[in-house]
N, C-alpha and C positions, 0 to 999 in steps of 0.2 A: 310209190306206186307208178308203174309203167302202164301206158295206155296207147293202143293203136286203133284207129278207126279206118276201116276199109269199105269202100263202096263196092258191093258185089254186082249190083245193077241199079238202074234208076229207081230211087226210093227205098233201096234195101242196103242197110249198113250193118257190118259186124264190128262190134267193139270188143277188143281183147284186152283184158286186165291182167296184170301180173304183180306179184309180191304181196305186201300186206295191205288189206282193205280195212281201215280202222278210223278212229276218231280224227286222226291227223290227216288222212288222205281223202276221207269221204266228202268234204265240202267241194273240193276240186273235181272229183269224179261226178258228184251230183250235178254241178253246173254243166259239165261236158255232156253227160247223158241227156239232160233236159234239152240242150241245144241240138244234139243228134236227133232226138225224138221229134223236136219241132220241125226238122227238115226231112224226115223220112216217113215212109208208110210201114216199114218193117225194120225192127232192130233186134239183132241177136247179140247178147252179151256173153262172151266166152270167158268162163271163170276157171279154166283148166290150170292156169298158172298162178292162181291166187293161193298164197301160202297160208294165210290166216285171214279171218274175217270176224268182226265184232258187231255189236248191235248198231253202230253207226253205219257200217257197210250194208247191213241188212236193211236198215231204214232207207238208205240211199236207193237200193234196188226197188223197194216198195214205192217210194216217191216217184221214181222214174217210170215204173209200170203204171202208176196212177196217172201221170202226165200223158203217157202214151195212150192209155185207154180213153182219156178225155178227148183226144183228138182223132181217135179211130186208128191208131198206129198199133200194129202187132208188136209186142215186146216179149221176148223169150230169153230166158237164162239157159245157156247150154254149157255142157262139159264142166259142171262144178267139180272142183278138186275134192278129194275125200274129206278134208276138214270142213270145206264149205258145204258139201252135200249133207254132212252130219248136222251142222247147225241149222241149215234150211229144213231138214227133216224134223229136228227137235222143236223148232218154232212153228211147225205146221205150214211153212211157206214153200216147201218143195213143189207141191202141185199148184199152188197159187201162182207162182212165178213161171208156170208152164215149162218146166225144165225138160230137156231131152238129152240124150246121150251125146249127140254130135250135130254138126251142121251139115247134114247130108253127105257125110264122108270127107268133108274138107279138113285139111290140117289146120290147126290154129295158127294164126299169124303171129309173128314176133313183134311184141310191142316195143315202142321207143320209150325212153325215159321222159316223164312229164313232171 
């Protein structure tokens, strides 16, 4: 899994994920997302480059959203790739994770290898 965290402005971060989001990569992503949420008022998680996602990845997004909600941080999943959108829809989490098509027209950032 590759991940890039970009500060858009004070308190607003965009986390771009790429490649497989699964049982192997979820623990590291979870730790990173919780830390980003702890330091921000708004977090967008861009999933445009996620090639596949499983239940561990979904659980990680739900846990990060729960942590964000607990501290009053806005947490939004943006640009889900077609396989990710499909799984979020099937699980009923597409609306729960407050997805939207893009981040106000911004191009997704290129993530680094993590």
